C-alpha positions in Angstrom: 7.2 16.9 11.9 9.2 14.8 14.4 9.4 15.3 18.1 10.5 12.2 19.9 12.1 13.4 23.1 10.4 13.3 26.4 9.1 16.7 27.3 6.1 18.7 28.5 2.7 17.8 27.1 2.6 21.0 25.1 5.6 19.8 23.1 3.8 16.6 22.1 0.6 18.6 21.4 2.6 20.9 19.0 4.0 17.8 17.3 0.6 16.4 16.7 -0.7 19.8 15.6 2.2 19.9 13.1 1.4 16.6 11.5 2.5 13.8 13.9 5.6 11.8 14.8 7.9 9.8 12.7 10.2 7.1 14.2 9.4 8.1 17.8 11.3 5.7 20.2 10.4 5.6 23.9 10.0 2.9 26.5 6.4 1.5 26.9 6.1 3.3 30.2 7.1 6.6 28.6 4.6 6.1 25.8 1.8 5.5 28.4 2.9 8.8 30.0 2.7 10.6 26.6 -0.8 9.3 25.9 -2.0 10.5 29.3 -0.2 13.9 29.0 -1.7 14.5 25.6 -5.2 13.6 26.9 -4.9 16.0 29.8 -3.4 18.8 27.7 -6.2 18.3 25.2 -8.8 18.6 28.0 -7.3 21.8 29.2 -7.0 23.2 25.7 -10.7 22.6 25.1 -11.6 24.4 28.3 -9.5 27.4 27.3 -10.9 27.4 23.7 -14.5 27.2 25.1 -13.8 30.1 27.4 -12.1 32.3 24.8 -13.9 35.4 23.8 -15.3 36.1 20.4 -12.4 38.5 19.4 -9.8 36.0 20.4 -11.5 33.2 18.5 -11.9 35.3 15.4 -8.8 37.4 15.2 -6.3 35.7 17.4 -6.8 32.1 16.6 -3.0 31.3 16.7 -2.9 32.2 20.4 -5.4 29.4 21.2 -3.8 26.1 22.3 -3.8 23.2 19.8 -6.3 20.4 20.0 -5.2 16.8 19.4 -6.5 15.5 16.1 -9.4 12.9 16.1 -7.2 10.2 14.6 -4.9 10.4 17.6 -7.6 10.7 20.3 -10.0 8.0 19.2 -7.7 5.5 17.4 -3.9 5.8 17.8 -3.8 6.7 21.5 -5.8 3.6 22.6 -3.8 1.3 20.5 -0.5 2.8 21.7 -1.5 2.4 25.3 -2.8 -1.2 24.8 0.4 -2.3 23.1 2.5 -0.5 25.7 0.7 -2.5 28.5 1.9 -5.8 26.9 5.4 -4.7 25.8 8.7 -5.4 27.5 9.5 -2.4 29.7 13.2 -2.4 28.8 12.8 -2.4 25.0 11.8 0.8 23.2 8.6 0.9 21.2 8.6 2.7 17.8 5.5 4.7 16.9 4.8 6.6 13.7 1.6 8.6 13.6 0.6 10.7 10.7 -2.4 13.1 11.3 -1.8 15.6 8.4 -5.0 14.4 6.7 -5.7 11.8 4.1 -5.8 14.2 1.2 -2.3 15.7 1.7 -0.7 16.1 -1.8 2.1 13.7 -1.1 -0.3 10.9 -0.3 -1.6 10.7 -3.9 -0.9 7.3 -5.4 -2.9 7.6 -8.6 -4.7 10.3 -10.5 -6.6 10.1 -13.8 -9.7 8.9 -15.5 -10.9 5.4 -14.6 -11.0 2.9 -17.5 -14.8 2.3 -17.5 -17.7 3.0 -19.7 -19.3 6.2 -18.6 -23.0 6.0 -17.5 -25.6 7.9 -19.6 -25.3 11.7 -19.3 -21.9 11.5 -17.5 -19.4 13.6 -19.4 -16.2 13.1 -17.4 -14.9 11.3 -14.2 -11.7 12.5 -12.6 -10.4 10.2 -9.9 -7.7 10.7 -7.3 -6.6 7.9 -5.0 -4.8 8.4 -1.7 -2.9 6.2 0.7 -2.6 7.5 4.2 -0.3 5.6 6.6 -2.1 6.8 9.8 -0.3 4.6 12.4 2.6 2.2 12.4 4.0 0.6 15.6 6.7 -1.8 16.5 7.1 -3.4 19.9 8.7 -6.4 21.7 6.0 -8.1 23.8 6.7 -9.5 27.3 6.7 -13.1 25.9 9.5 -12.2 23.4 7.3 -11.9 20.4 8.0 -8.9 18.0 4.7 -7.1 17.1 4.0 -4.9 14.2 0.6 -3.0 13.9 -0.2 -0.8 10.9 -3.3 1.2 10.0 -3.6 2.7 6.5 -6.5 4.7 5.2 -7.2 4.6 1.5 -9.4 7.2 -0.1 -11.0 7.3 -3.6 -12.2 10.8 -4.5 -14.1 11.4 -7.7 -15.2 14.5 -9.5 -18.1 13.7 -11.8 -19.4 16.1 -14.4 -22.8 15.2 -15.8 -25.7 16.7 -17.8 -29.1 16.6 -16.0 -32.4 15.8 -17.5 -33.0 19.6 -17.9 -29.8 19.8 -19.9 -27.9 21.6 -17.1 -24.3 20.7 -16.3 -23.8 19.5 -12.7 -20.6 18.6 -10.8 -20.7 16.0 -8.0 -18.0 14.9 -5.6 -18.0 11.4 -4.3 -15.6 9.8 -1.8 -15.1 6.2 -0.7 -12.8 5.3 2.2 -11.3 2.0 3.2 -9.1 1.3 6.2 -6.6 -1.5 6.0 -5.4 -2.9 9.4 -2.4 -5.2 9.3 -1.0 -7.2 12.2 2.2 -9.2 12.1 4.0 -11.2 14.9 7.5 -12.6 14.7 7.7 -15.5 17.1 10.8 -16.7 19.0 12.1 -19.8 17.4 11.7 -22.0 20.5 7.9 -21.4 20.7 5.6 -23.6 18.5 2.9 -22.0 16.4 -0.4 -23.7 15.8 -2.1 -23.8 12.4 -5.1 -21.3 12.1 -8.6 -22.9 11.9 -9.9 -23.4 8.3 -11.4 -20.3 6.8 -9.7 -17.8 9.2 -7.8 -15.1 7.3 -4.5 -15.7 9.1 -1.2 -16.6 7.4 1.5 -18.6 9.2 5.0 -18.5 7.5 7.5 -21.0 8.8 10.0 -20.7 6.0 12.5 -18.7 8.2 14.2 -19.3 11.5 11.3 -17.5 13.3 7.7 -18.2 12.5 5.7 -15.2 11.2 2.0 -14.9 11.8 0.0 -12.2 9.9 -3.5 -11.1 9.4 -5.4 -8.1 8.0 -8.8 -6.6 7.7 -10.3 -4.0 5.5 -13.1 -1.8 6.7 -15.3 0.6 4.6 -16.0 4.1 6.0 -14.9 2.9 9.4 -15.1 5.0 12.5 -11.9 5.2 14.7 -13.5 3.2 17.5 -14.3 0.4 14.9 -10.6 0.4 13.8 -9.5 0.0 17.5 -11.9 -2.9 18.0 -10.9 -4.7 14.9 -7.2 -4.2 15.4 -7.3 -5.6 18.9 -9.4 -8.6 17.6 -6.7 -9.3 15.0 -4.0 -9.2 17.7 -5.8 -11.6 19.9 -6.4 -13.9 17.0 -2.9 -14.1 15.8 -1.4 -14.3 19.3 -3.7 -17.1 20.2 -1.8 -19.3 17.8 1.4 -19.1 19.8 2.1 -21.9 22.2 1.9 -20.3 25.7 4.2 -22.9 27.4 7.5 -21.0 26.9 8.3 -17.4 27.5 11.4 -15.6 26.3 12.6 -12.4 28.1 
């Protein structure tokens, strides 16, 4: 669902409740306002839900105000606000946020039986892989650098049918989640870029008119707070390679 016009907090909350925003373009100051509006609307919604009676919670759920999804509250909102603080105030930021859930049918990238020898007593393994683009942001920073930050959650879900020692058929479900965080900066041509230290997973591409610095990290079963910490660490690492002597506005 797309709702990218400035409006009351309830409108943003409905958009999040409906699945997120695609291609939302607002100024950095407006994005900061959105983050704070949603946070306040979420606080009030929780108060109303906590005070709702049993009958309303049971039979009139649709009348209760929506709650912002965890992926927004704990991960996307902090990153949007941090980037907005360092972005040029006169250049729109683009934010895509998808909070429909990792196992939405359209996020399936592979489904079938893995090509591996089955362990003893295992009869079948059915595997489904998902790719969930939770967050994607583009911004122009105050020093002229173009910044792209993306967070993609990858899920491997398996349904395992096996025969137990007592000859009974059992079905198990196993999931493994990895979160890929990618950062890329496109640097103004007039600003030198230093080489990364040996062993640091940062790539500097000088083949074009503007140098490109990129880095990524993969986390297993990561909490949203961990994703925020690692994403900010990647940003600091790649931006630290840009010579600070020249600023473009």
